[in-house]
C-alpha positions as a printed Julia matrix, in Angstrom:
262×3 Matrix{Float64}:
 -16.14  31.46  -24.8
 -16.44  34.85  -26.44
 -17.09  36.59  -23.14
 -14.37  34.68  -21.26
 -11.47  36.53  -22.9
 -12.69  40.06  -22.08
 -13.45  38.96  -18.53
  -9.94  37.52  -18.16
  -8.38  40.68  -19.59
 -10.49  42.81  -17.26
  -9.41  40.72  -14.27
  -5.77  41.16  -15.32
  -6.12  44.86  -16.05
  -7.76  45.88  -12.78
  -4.7   45.25  -10.55
  -2.39  46.79  -13.17
  -4.49  49.96  -13.31
  -4.68  50.03   -9.51
  -0.9   49.75   -9.28
  -0.41  52.55  -11.81
  -2.87  54.74   -9.92
  -0.96  54.09   -6.68
   2.32  55.04   -8.35
   0.72  58.22   -9.63
  -0.52  59.15   -6.16
   2.95  58.62   -4.69
   4.58  60.72   -7.42
   2.12  63.57   -6.91
   2.66  63.37   -3.15
   6.44  63.49   -3.65
   6.2   66.51   -5.96
   4.02  68.36   -3.46
   6.35  67.44   -0.6
   9.45  68.69   -2.44
   7.63  71.91   -3.22
   6.9   72.44    0.46
  10.54  71.68    1.3
  11.7   74.54   -0.93
   9.17  77.19    0.1
   8.86  78.99    3.45
   7.8   78.87    6.19
  10.34  76.39    7.58
   9.79  74.65   10.9
  13.27  74.44   12.4
  12.12  72.73   15.59
  10.42  69.92   13.69
  13.48  69.59   11.47
  15.8   69.31   14.47
  13.57  66.71   16.09
  13.54  64.71   12.84
  17.35  64.88   12.57
  17.68  63.39   16.05
  15.06  60.73   15.42
  16.29  59.69   11.98
  20.02  60.32   12.29
  21.36  60.15   15.81
  18.96  57.5    17.11
  19.6   55.26   14.1
  23.39  55.33   14.53
  23.66  52.32   16.92
  21.68  49.93   14.71
  23.5   51.07   11.55
  26.88  50.74   13.28
  26.15  47.25   14.61
  24.91  46.12   11.22
  27.97  47.53    9.47
  30.63  46.06   11.77
  29.23  42.53   11.58
  28.67  42.82    7.83
  32.27  43.93    7.29
  33.59  41.06    9.38
  31.45  38.46    7.64
  32.38  39.9     4.24
  36.09  39.56    5.04
  35.63  35.91    6.02
  33.63  35.1     2.89
  36.06  36.83    0.54
  38.99  35.08    2.17
  37.25  31.72    1.83
  36.48  32.34   -1.83
  39.85  33.87   -2.65
  41.74  30.98   -1.1
  40.45  28.71   -3.86
  42.39  30.81   -6.4
  45.33  31.87   -4.21
  43.87  35.39   -4.09
  43.51  35.89   -0.34
  45.36  39.23   -0.57
  42.36  40.93   -2.2
  40.35  40.86    1.04
  41.07  44.5     2.06
  40.26  45.88   -1.38
  37.01  43.96   -1.87
  35.77  44.66    1.66
  36.38  48.38    1.15
  34.71  48.63   -2.26
  31.86  46.3    -1.26
  31.04  48.34    1.83
  31.43  51.73    0.16
  29.54  51.03   -3.04
  26.84  48.54   -2.09
  26.56  47.02    1.37
  27.0   50.22    3.35
  24.29  52.22    1.53
  21.86  49.33    1.03
  22.03  47.78    4.49
  22.1   51.21    6.12
  19.06  52.23    4.09
  17.2   49.04    4.96
  17.94  49.45    8.66
  16.74  53.04    8.56
  13.65  51.92    6.63
  12.83  49.3     9.26
  13.27  51.77   12.08
  12.28  55.16   10.67
   9.63  54.46    8.01
   7.59  52.48   10.52
   8.02  55.16   13.17
   6.99  58.01   10.86
   4.0   56.1     9.48
   2.81  55.13   12.95
   3.27  58.65   14.31
   1.49  60.43   11.47
  -1.15  57.7    11.19
  -1.94  58.04   14.88
  -2.18  61.81   14.48
  -4.67  61.27   11.68
  -6.73  58.78   13.7
  -6.85  61.09   16.71
  -7.73  64.05   14.43
  -4.58  65.99   15.29
  -3.97  66.59   11.57
  -7.46  68.08   11.3
  -6.54  70.31   14.23
  -3.45  71.54   12.35
  -5.63  72.47    9.38
  -8.01  74.29   11.73
  -5.04  76.27   13.04
  -4.11  77.22    9.44
  -1.01  75.0     9.49
  -0.34  72.94    6.37
   0.23  69.3     7.47
   2.47  68.65    4.47
   4.73  71.54    5.38
   4.68  70.89    9.14
   4.9   67.07    9.19
   6.25  65.88    5.84
   8.76  68.49    4.64
  10.98  68.51    7.77
  11.16  64.72    7.84
  12.0   64.47    4.14
  14.73  67.08    4.43
  16.16  65.53    7.6
  16.26  62.02    6.11
  17.82  63.23    2.86
  20.62  64.98    4.78
  21.25  62.52    7.63
  21.14  59.12    5.92
  24.28  59.9     3.81
  26.06  60.71    7.08
  24.89  57.38    8.51
  26.1   55.64    5.35
  29.54  57.27    5.62
  29.85  56.26    9.28
  28.6   52.77    8.43
  31.19  52.44    5.66
  33.99  53.32    8.08
  32.69  50.95   10.76
  32.2   48.15    8.22
  35.73  48.52    6.88
  36.96  48.52   10.48
  35.04  45.28   11.05
  36.79  43.71    8.08
  40.13  45.0     9.38
  39.51  43.52   12.84
  38.69  40.12   11.38
  41.62  40.38    8.98
  44.25  40.98   11.64
  42.78  38.7    14.34
  41.45  35.74   12.35
  43.1   35.85    8.92
  46.69  36.78    9.89
  46.87  40.01    7.9
  49.43  42.63    8.82
  47.57  45.66   10.16
  49.61  48.31    8.32
  49.49  46.38    5.05
  45.74  45.86    5.33
  45.09  49.55    5.91
  47.48  50.63    3.14
  45.81  48.31    0.61
  42.43  49.66    1.63
  43.45  53.3     1.23
  45.33  52.72   -2.03
  42.43  50.88   -3.67
  39.47  52.99   -2.52
  38.7   55.91   -4.84
  36.76  59.08   -4.13
  33.8   58.12   -6.31
  33.5   54.73   -4.59
  32.61  56.6    -1.39
  30.79  59.46   -3.14
  28.44  57.17   -5.05
  27.49  55.47   -1.81
  26.69  58.82   -0.21
  24.5   59.79   -3.18
  22.67  56.49   -2.79
  22.24  57.25    0.9
  20.56  60.58    0.1
  18.16  58.91   -2.33
  17.4   56.1     0.11
  16.78  58.57    2.93
  14.34  60.52    0.78
  12.48  57.34   -0.17
  12.29  56.12    3.43
  10.81  59.38    4.71
   8.55  59.68    1.68
   7.02  56.24    2.22
   6.62  56.82    5.94
   4.87  60.16    5.43
   2.75  58.97    2.49
   1.38  55.9     4.21
   0.92  57.79    7.47
  -1.03  60.57    5.76
  -3.19  58.0     3.93
  -3.7   55.72    6.91
  -7.17  54.28    7.43
  -9.04  54.98   10.62
  -8.53  52.82   13.69
  -5.7   50.73   15.08
  -5.79  48.32   12.16
  -5.39  51.18    9.72
  -2.31  52.48   11.53
  -0.82  48.96   11.64
  -1.44  48.45    7.93
   0.12  51.83    7.12
   3.19  50.98    9.18
   3.64  47.65    7.44
   3.11  49.15    4.0
   5.63  51.92    4.71
   8.41  49.47    5.62
   7.7   47.11    2.71
   7.43  49.84    0.08
  10.5   51.68    1.36
  12.57  48.46    1.33
  11.48  47.53   -2.2
  12.14  51.04   -3.5
  15.6   51.04   -1.9
  16.56  47.8    -3.65
  15.07  48.91   -6.99
  16.65  52.36   -6.91
  19.98  50.82   -5.86
  20.08  48.82   -9.08
  19.14  51.86  -11.16
  21.77  54.05   -9.49
  24.41  51.34   -9.88
  23.62  51.16  -13.59
  23.92  54.93  -13.88
  27.16  55.21  -11.88
  29.16  52.21  -13.04
  27.81  50.99  -16.38
  28.6   54.08  -18.44
């Protein structure tokens, strides 16, 4: 009985210590990556390629997600508001919901599903095929050549995707409002513009920058630490998407507390 308690505590402490060690490795990786982002040399070609991959190629999926989310949000708010004779608040709530929460979060999750997996698979495959070792042989720092351009590109392009997604989502709510819910188009748009404040949009863009950084960070981290073989690349890809999604949701709550609970 005496030895059972230490054994139980040891069994509980091992995963906790492993989790803390993993967090420490990610933090050190992030610090090193940011340092490489701020110091020359800069690889403009890799940065441009990452902008196209992360930003432009993600626009269709973010736009489709936003327009259907805005439409569904308008229907749900109308259904709930009708119980209290408050159907007129649909434009305002759709606008603030998309700008503050749904636009950044859903946009970030879509980018995580598409980009984090792609980055992890690409870098993991390079590691498996020893291309990263070849970069080191050629005196090229893999962190600076592979990680820094992707982090910078994601941090700059995801806020743009969020802003476009906000506009498309609000347009989706407007389309549903005037076609299904009998709203006057001019009144709907005026209520939206009158209610939406600068910081409602600005806070969403800040969230987008943080989410973009986290998505690229998780993709690069798990790709760089991928195990050998096809199974290792698959596990790194899965871990990148899961960790990026969880970090987006956790950081969204923290940022919301900071922005709107003061």
